[in-house]
DSSP file (Angstrom, degrees, kcal/mol; ACC not computed):
  #  RESIDUE AA STRUCTURE BP1 BP2  ACC     N-H-->O    O-->H-N    N-H-->O    O-->H-N    TCO  KAPPA ALPHA  PHI   PSI    X-CA   Y-CA   Z-CA
    1    1 A X              0   0    0      0, 0.0     2,-0.2     0, 0.0    71,-0.1   0.000 360.0 360.0 360.0 134.9   75.9  -23.7   36.7
    2    2 A X        -     0   0    0     69,-0.1     2,-0.3     1,-0.1    69,-0.1  -0.569 360.0-109.0 -82.4 145.9   74.4  -21.6   33.9
    3    3 A X        -     0   0    0     -2,-0.2    -1,-0.1     1,-0.1    65,-0.0  -0.564  41.6-108.6 -70.7 132.2   72.9  -23.1   30.8
    4    4 A X        -     0   0    0     -2,-0.3     2,-0.3     1,-0.1    -1,-0.1  -0.341  32.5-136.4 -63.3 143.8   75.2  -22.5   27.8
    5    5 A X        -     0   0    0     -3,-0.0     2,-0.4     2,-0.0    -1,-0.1  -0.728  12.5-152.4-100.7 152.3   73.9  -20.0   25.3
    6    6 A X        -     0   0    0     -2,-0.3     0, 0.0     1,-0.1     0, 0.0  -0.930  16.1-145.9-123.7 147.8   74.0  -20.3   21.5
    7    7 A X  S    S+     0   0    0     -2,-0.4     2,-0.6     2,-0.1    -1,-0.1   0.693  82.7  80.8 -82.5 -20.4   74.0  -17.7   18.8
    8    8 A X  S    S-     0   0    0      4,-0.0    -2,-0.1     3,-0.0     2,-0.1  -0.783  76.0-143.0 -92.1 120.8   71.9  -19.8   16.4
    9    9 A X     >  -     0   0    0     -2,-0.6     4,-2.3     1,-0.1     5,-0.1  -0.337  23.4-111.4 -77.5 163.0   68.2  -19.6   17.1
   10   10 A X  H  > S+     0   0    0      1,-0.2     4,-2.3     2,-0.2     5,-0.2   0.881 119.7  52.8 -60.8 -38.4   65.9  -22.6   16.7
   11   11 A X  H  > S+     0   0    0      2,-0.2     4,-2.3     1,-0.2    -1,-0.2   0.912 109.5  47.5 -65.4 -42.3   64.3  -20.9   13.8
   12   12 A X  H  > S+     0   0    0      2,-0.2     4,-2.4     1,-0.2    -2,-0.2   0.877 110.0  54.6 -65.5 -37.4   67.6  -20.4   12.0
   13   13 A X  H  X S+     0   0    0     -4,-2.3     4,-2.0     1,-0.2    -2,-0.2   0.949 112.5  41.4 -58.8 -51.6   68.6  -24.0   12.7
   14   14 A X  H  X S+     0   0    0     -4,-2.3     4,-2.6     1,-0.2     5,-0.2   0.840 112.0  55.9 -69.6 -33.3   65.4  -25.3   11.1
   15   15 A X  H  X S+     0   0    0     -4,-2.3     4,-2.6     2,-0.2    -1,-0.2   0.929 109.3  46.2 -63.4 -44.8   65.7  -22.8    8.2
   16   16 A X  H  X S+     0   0    0     -4,-2.4     4,-2.1     2,-0.2    -2,-0.2   0.899 112.7  51.3 -62.6 -41.1   69.2  -24.0    7.4
   17   17 A X  H  X S+     0   0    0     -4,-2.0     4,-1.7    -5,-0.2    -2,-0.2   0.938 113.2  43.5 -61.2 -49.2   68.1  -27.6    7.6
   18   18 A X  H  X S+     0   0    0     -4,-2.6     4,-2.2     1,-0.2    -2,-0.2   0.907 113.1  51.5 -66.5 -42.7   65.1  -27.1    5.2
   19   19 A X  H  X S+     0   0    0     -4,-2.6     4,-2.3     1,-0.2    -1,-0.2   0.866 106.3  54.8 -64.3 -35.7   67.2  -25.0    2.8
   20   20 A X  H  X S+     0   0    0     -4,-2.1     4,-2.0     1,-0.2    -1,-0.2   0.919 110.1  46.3 -62.3 -43.0   69.8  -27.7    2.6
   21   21 A X  H  X S+     0   0    0     -4,-1.7     4,-2.7     2,-0.2    -2,-0.2   0.857 110.0  54.1 -68.2 -34.2   67.2  -30.3    1.7
   22   22 A X  H  X S+     0   0    0     -4,-2.2     4,-2.7     2,-0.2    -2,-0.2   0.911 107.9  50.0 -64.9 -40.9   65.7  -27.9   -0.9
   23   23 A X  H  X S+     0   0    0     -4,-2.3     4,-2.3     2,-0.2    -2,-0.2   0.929 112.1  47.5 -62.6 -45.1   69.1  -27.5   -2.5
   24   24 A X  H  X S+     0   0    0     -4,-2.0     4,-2.5     1,-0.2    -2,-0.2   0.935 113.3  48.5 -60.6 -46.0   69.6  -31.3   -2.7
   25   25 A X  H  X S+     0   0    0     -4,-2.7     4,-2.7     1,-0.2    -2,-0.2   0.892 110.9  50.1 -61.6 -40.5   66.1  -31.6   -4.1
   26   26 A X  H  X S+     0   0    0     -4,-2.7     4,-2.5     2,-0.2    -1,-0.2   0.896 111.2  48.4 -66.2 -40.5   66.7  -28.9   -6.7
   27   27 A X  H  X S+     0   0    0     -4,-2.3     4,-2.3     2,-0.2    -2,-0.2   0.923 113.9  46.5 -65.4 -44.1   69.9  -30.5   -7.9
   28   28 A X  H  X S+     0   0    0     -4,-2.5     4,-2.4     2,-0.2    -2,-0.2   0.926 113.2  49.1 -63.5 -45.1   68.3  -34.0   -8.1
   29   29 A X  H  X S+     0   0    0     -4,-2.7     4,-1.5     1,-0.2    -2,-0.2   0.911 111.8  49.1 -62.0 -42.3   65.3  -32.6  -10.0
   30   30 A X  H  <>S+     0   0    0     -4,-2.5     5,-2.6     1,-0.2     4,-0.4   0.897 111.3  49.7 -63.4 -40.7   67.6  -30.7  -12.4
   31   31 A X  H ><5S+     0   0    0     -4,-2.3     3,-1.0     1,-0.2    -2,-0.2   0.886 108.9  51.8 -65.6 -38.6   69.6  -33.9  -13.0
   32   32 A X  H 3<5S+     0   0    0     -4,-2.4    -1,-0.2     1,-0.2    -2,-0.2   0.795 106.7  54.4 -68.4 -27.7   66.5  -35.9  -13.7
   33   33 A X  T 3<5S-     0   0    0     -4,-1.5    -1,-0.2    -5,-0.2    -2,-0.2   0.509 123.6-105.3 -83.1  -4.3   65.4  -33.3  -16.2
   34   34 A X  T < 5 +     0   0    0     -3,-1.0     2,-0.5    -4,-0.4    -3,-0.2   0.641  61.3 160.7  94.0  15.5   68.7  -33.7  -18.0
   35   35 A X     >< -     0   0    0     -5,-2.6     4,-1.6     1,-0.2    -1,-0.3  -0.601  27.8-159.8 -74.2 118.0   70.4  -30.4  -17.0
   36   36 A X  H  > S+     0   0    0     -2,-0.5     4,-2.3     1,-0.2    -1,-0.2   0.857  91.2  56.5 -65.7 -35.6   74.1  -30.8  -17.5
   37   37 A X  H  > S+     0   0    0      1,-0.2     4,-2.3     2,-0.2    -1,-0.2   0.897 105.3  50.8 -64.0 -40.0   74.8  -27.9  -15.1
   38   38 A X  H  > S+     0   0    0      2,-0.2     4,-1.7     1,-0.2    -1,-0.2   0.897 110.5  49.2 -64.9 -39.6   72.9  -29.7  -12.3
   39   39 A X  H  X S+     0   0    0     -4,-1.6     4,-0.7     1,-0.2    -2,-0.2   0.903 111.5  49.3 -66.4 -40.5   74.9  -32.9  -12.9
   40   40 A X  H  < S+     0   0    0     -4,-2.3     3,-0.4     1,-0.2     4,-0.3   0.887 114.1  45.6 -64.6 -39.0   78.2  -30.9  -12.8
   41   41 A X  H >X S+     0   0    0     -4,-2.3     4,-2.8     1,-0.2     3,-1.1   0.778  97.1  74.8 -74.0 -26.7   77.2  -29.2   -9.6
   42   42 A X  H 3X>S+     0   0    0     -4,-1.7     4,-1.4     1,-0.3     5,-0.6   0.823  83.1  66.4 -59.6 -34.4   76.0  -32.3   -7.9
   43   43 A X  H 3<5S+     0   0    0     -4,-0.7    -1,-0.3    -3,-0.4     4,-0.2   0.825 119.3  19.7 -60.1 -33.3   79.5  -33.7   -7.2
   44   44 A X  H <>5S+     0   0    0     -3,-1.1     4,-1.4    -4,-0.3    -2,-0.2   0.754 123.7  54.5-103.7 -34.0   80.3  -30.9   -4.8
   45   45 A X  H  X5S+     0   0    0     -4,-2.8     4,-2.6     2,-0.2     5,-0.2   0.936 104.7  49.5 -72.3 -47.8   76.9  -29.6   -3.8
   46   46 A X  H  X5S+     0   0    0     -4,-1.4     4,-2.4    -5,-0.3     5,-0.2   0.940 113.2  45.5 -62.8 -48.8   75.2  -32.8   -2.6
   47   47 A X  H  ><S+     0   0    0     -5,-0.6     4,-2.2    -4,-0.2    -1,-0.2   0.879 113.5  52.0 -60.8 -34.3   78.1  -33.9   -0.3
   48   48 A X  H  X S+     0   0    0     -4,-1.4     4,-2.1     2,-0.2    -2,-0.2   0.917 110.8  46.2 -66.0 -42.8   78.3  -30.3    1.1
   49   49 A X  H  X S+     0   0    0     -4,-2.6     4,-2.5     2,-0.2    -2,-0.2   0.877 111.7  51.4 -68.4 -37.3   74.6  -30.2    1.9
   50   50 A X  H  X S+     0   0    0     -4,-2.4     4,-2.6    -5,-0.2    -1,-0.2   0.897 109.9  50.1 -65.9 -39.3   74.7  -33.6    3.5
   51   51 A X  H  X S+     0   0    0     -4,-2.2     4,-2.5    -5,-0.2    -2,-0.2   0.896 110.2  50.9 -64.0 -39.0   77.6  -32.4    5.7
   52   52 A X  H  X S+     0   0    0     -4,-2.1     4,-2.4     2,-0.2    -2,-0.2   0.929 111.4  47.0 -62.9 -45.5   75.6  -29.3    6.6
   53   53 A X  H  X S+     0   0    0     -4,-2.5     4,-2.5     1,-0.2     5,-0.4   0.917 112.6  49.9 -63.2 -43.1   72.7  -31.5    7.6
   54   54 A X  H  <>S+     0   0    0     -4,-2.6     5,-2.7     1,-0.2     6,-0.4   0.897 111.4  49.2 -61.8 -40.3   74.9  -33.8    9.6
   55   55 A X  I  <>S+     0   0    0     -4,-2.5     5,-0.9     1,-0.2    -2,-0.2   0.908 113.4  46.1 -65.5 -41.5   76.5  -30.9   11.4
   56   56 A X  I  <5S+     0   0    0     -4,-2.4    -2,-0.2    -5,-0.2    -1,-0.2   0.879 130.9  15.9 -70.6 -37.4   73.2  -29.3   12.3
   57   57 A X  I  X5S+     0   0    0     -4,-2.5     4,-2.4    -5,-0.2     5,-0.2   0.892 129.1  31.8-101.1 -70.0   71.6  -32.5   13.5
   58   58 A X  I  >5S+     0   0    0     -5,-0.4     4,-2.4     1,-0.2     5,-0.2   0.919 121.0  42.7 -63.8 -51.1   73.9  -35.4   14.3
   59   59 A X  I  ><S+     0   0    0     -5,-2.7     4,-2.5     1,-0.2     5,-0.2   0.912 116.5  48.0 -67.3 -42.1   77.0  -33.7   15.4
   60   60 A X  H  ><S+     0   0    0     -5,-0.9     4,-1.9    -6,-0.4    -1,-0.2   0.915 113.8  47.8 -64.0 -42.1   75.2  -31.1   17.6
   61   61 A X  H  < S+     0   0    0     -4,-2.4     4,-0.3     1,-0.2    -2,-0.2   0.888 115.9  44.6 -65.6 -38.8   73.0  -33.9   19.1
   62   62 A X  H  < S+     0   0    0     -4,-2.4    -2,-0.2    -5,-0.2    -1,-0.2   0.882 129.2  22.5 -73.8 -38.9   76.1  -36.1   19.9
   63   63 A X  H >< S+     0   0    0     -4,-2.5     3,-1.3    -5,-0.2     4,-0.3   0.387  92.5  96.3-115.1   3.2   78.4  -33.4   21.2
   64   64 A X  T >< S+     0   0    0     -4,-1.9     3,-1.4     1,-0.3     4,-0.4   0.821  79.6  62.0 -63.2 -31.6   76.1  -30.6   22.4
   65   65 A X  T >> S+     0   0    0     -4,-0.3     4,-1.3     1,-0.3     3,-0.7   0.679  85.1  76.7 -70.3 -15.3   76.2  -31.9   26.0
   66   66 A X  H <> S+     0   0    0     -3,-1.3     4,-2.6     1,-0.2    -1,-0.3   0.759  82.4  67.9 -66.0 -22.9   79.9  -31.3   26.1
   67   67 A X  H <> S+     0   0    0     -3,-1.4     4,-2.4    -4,-0.3    -1,-0.2   0.901  99.5  49.2 -60.3 -40.1   79.1  -27.6   26.5
   68   68 A X  H <> S+     0   0    0     -3,-0.7     4,-2.1    -4,-0.4    -1,-0.2   0.913 110.7  49.3 -65.9 -42.3   77.7  -28.4   29.9
   69   69 A X  H  X S+     0   0    0     -4,-1.3     4,-1.2     2,-0.2    -2,-0.2   0.914 112.2  48.3 -64.0 -42.3   80.8  -30.4   30.9
   70   70 A X  H  X S+     0   0    0     -4,-2.6     4,-0.5     1,-0.2     3,-0.3   0.901 111.2  50.2 -64.4 -41.1   83.1  -27.6   29.7
   71   71 A X  H >< S+     0   0    0     -4,-2.4     3,-0.7     1,-0.2    -1,-0.2   0.853 107.8  53.9 -66.0 -34.0   81.1  -25.0   31.7
   72   72 A X  H 3< S+     0   0    0     -4,-2.1    -1,-0.2     1,-0.2    -2,-0.2   0.785 106.4  53.0 -70.3 -26.4   81.2  -27.1   34.8
   73   73 A X  H 3< S+     0   0    0     -4,-1.2    -1,-0.2    -3,-0.3    -2,-0.2   0.516  84.0 108.2 -88.1  -5.5   85.1  -27.3   34.6
   74   74 A X  S << S-     0   0    0     -3,-0.7     2,-0.1    -4,-0.5    -3,-0.0  -0.435  82.9 -99.7 -69.4 145.2   85.5  -23.5   34.4
   75   75 A X        -     0   0    0     -2,-0.1     2,-0.2     1,-0.1    -1,-0.1  -0.424  40.7-117.5 -64.8 139.7   87.0  -21.9   37.5
   76   76 A X        -     0   0    0     -2,-0.1     8,-1.6    -4,-0.1     2,-0.4  -0.529  22.8-119.2 -79.0 143.1   84.3  -20.3   39.6
   77   77 A X  B     -A   83   0A   0      6,-0.2     2,-0.2    -2,-0.2     6,-0.2  -0.669  23.9-140.5 -80.8 133.6   84.4  -16.5   40.2
   78   78 A X    >   -     0   0    0      4,-3.5     3,-1.6    -2,-0.4     4,-0.2  -0.633  35.1 -87.8 -87.7 151.3   84.8  -15.5   43.8
   79   79 A X  T 3  S+     0   0    0      1,-0.2     3,-0.3    -2,-0.2    -1,-0.1  -0.367 117.2  38.4 -56.1 135.9   82.8  -12.5   45.2
   80   80 A X  T 3  S-     0   0    0      1,-0.2    -1,-0.2    -3,-0.1     3,-0.1   0.425 129.6 -77.8  98.7   0.7   84.8   -9.3   44.5
   81   81 A X  S <  S+     0   0    0     -3,-1.6     2,-0.3     1,-0.3    -1,-0.2   0.347  90.8 130.5  94.9  -7.6   86.1  -10.4   41.1
   82   82 A X        -     0   0    0     -3,-0.3    -4,-3.5    -4,-0.2    -1,-0.3  -0.605  53.6-127.7 -82.2 141.3   88.9  -12.8   42.2
   83   83 A X  B     -A   77   0A   0     -2,-0.3    -6,-0.2    -6,-0.2    -1,-0.1  -0.388  18.7-114.8 -82.4 166.2   88.9  -16.2   40.6
   84   84 A X  S    S+     0   0    0     -8,-1.6     2,-0.2    -2,-0.1    -7,-0.1   0.440  83.2 103.5 -81.9   0.5   89.0  -19.5   42.6
   85   85 A X        -     0   0    0     -9,-0.1     2,-0.5   -10,-0.0    -2,-0.1  -0.593  68.6-132.3 -86.7 146.1   92.5  -20.4   41.3
   86   86 A X              0   0    0     -2,-0.2    -2,-0.1     1,-0.1    -1,-0.0  -0.830 360.0 360.0 -94.9 130.9   95.6  -20.1   43.4
   87   87 A X              0   0    0     -2,-0.5    -1,-0.1     0, 0.0    -2,-0.0   0.421 360.0 360.0-106.8 360.0   98.4  -18.4   41.6
């Protein structure tokens, strides 16, 4: 069985993770300084960034192994291009 490939590189994964935390930090810092715009943005931005972080870390870690299970259940290719299924 071949290892599943991903389009997102490890560097892009960590970059998204760090940028999400920077956005949260900037919104919190703006709110603490009394910026009304930061407080207005916080209601949608902070939950969105937390969802992004959860998707990048928790959800991928919990369900990433399902790629292997799905790849194992695919029909095998026979030499000559015919699939292993009977039609």
